[in-house]
C-alpha atoms as one frame of an Amber mdcrd trajectory, in Angstrom:
protein
  82.959 137.264 120.840  85.312 134.862 119.125  88.336 136.196 117.311  88.782
 135.289 113.670  91.868 133.343 112.704  93.786 135.079 109.975  96.452 133.281
 107.974  99.587 135.406 107.590 100.390 136.603 104.080 103.287 135.165 102.099
 105.675 137.666 100.462 105.641 137.732  96.661 109.388 137.044  96.632 108.824
 133.709  98.388 106.020 132.805  95.980 108.257 133.671  93.020 111.120 131.607
  94.426 108.845 128.593  94.939 107.534 129.011  91.381 111.056 128.914  89.957
 112.148 126.052  92.231 109.141 123.850  91.483 109.378 124.468  87.749 113.093
 123.630  87.831 112.281 120.332  89.560 109.552 119.654  86.984 111.872 120.309
  84.040 114.585 118.085  85.527 112.001 115.328  86.081 110.855 115.581  82.475
 114.470 115.392  81.287 114.988 112.210  83.336 112.010 110.387  81.833 114.230
 108.572  79.344 116.405 107.058  82.086 114.053 104.123  82.631 113.047 101.595
  79.996 109.910 100.425  81.800 106.635 102.299  81.270 105.626 102.432  84.959
 108.589 104.427  86.294 108.701 106.569  83.134 105.095 107.575  83.650 105.690
 108.203  87.326 108.633 110.526  86.684 106.632 112.488  84.106 103.609 112.674
  86.406 105.692 113.925  89.345 106.953 116.660  87.017 103.349 117.603  86.267
 102.543 117.798  89.990 105.521 120.091  90.634 104.688 122.303  87.656 101.072
 122.683  88.760 102.047 123.402  92.364 104.565 126.007  91.249 102.052 127.749
  89.026  99.366 127.680  91.717 101.803 129.216  94.194 101.836 132.459  92.232
  98.125 132.977  92.804  97.966 132.195  96.526  98.599 134.929  99.064  98.318
 133.191 102.450 100.144 130.478 104.317  96.928 128.450 104.546  96.716 128.508
 100.751 100.260 127.198 100.430  99.417 124.458 102.921  96.414 123.467 100.794
  98.619 123.356  97.673 101.119 121.135  99.506  98.447 118.737 100.782  96.759
 118.441  97.391 100.127 117.925  95.678 101.010 115.094  98.054  97.607 113.483
  97.414  98.079 113.841  93.655 101.596 112.391  93.774 100.377 109.462  95.893
  97.609 108.714  93.402 100.106 108.878  90.523 102.389 106.436  92.378  99.454
 104.111  92.931  98.357 104.296  89.309 101.754 104.181  87.602 103.548 101.569
  89.644 100.616  99.179  89.986  99.573  99.669  86.337  95.995 100.255  87.512
  93.491 100.694  84.696  90.021 102.003  85.344
């Protein structure tokens, strides 16, 4: 009989800390939007703030390490797509 793999739980204090940290990064990114005069980097900075804010909020509702890994992977994919779209000025 095969044993089931169980992802260890993440303490609520760690989830709360990551929420505060990611939202702080998002707010700082949104405050830095006006640093650039070009629309590509401005959009990228704002979009990276959105990714951090969403990841921080999602972290409150995830209880396992595997869930946090999924949030990290999806955030990296989202940030990469924002970089591709904002810096290449891709229009669909």
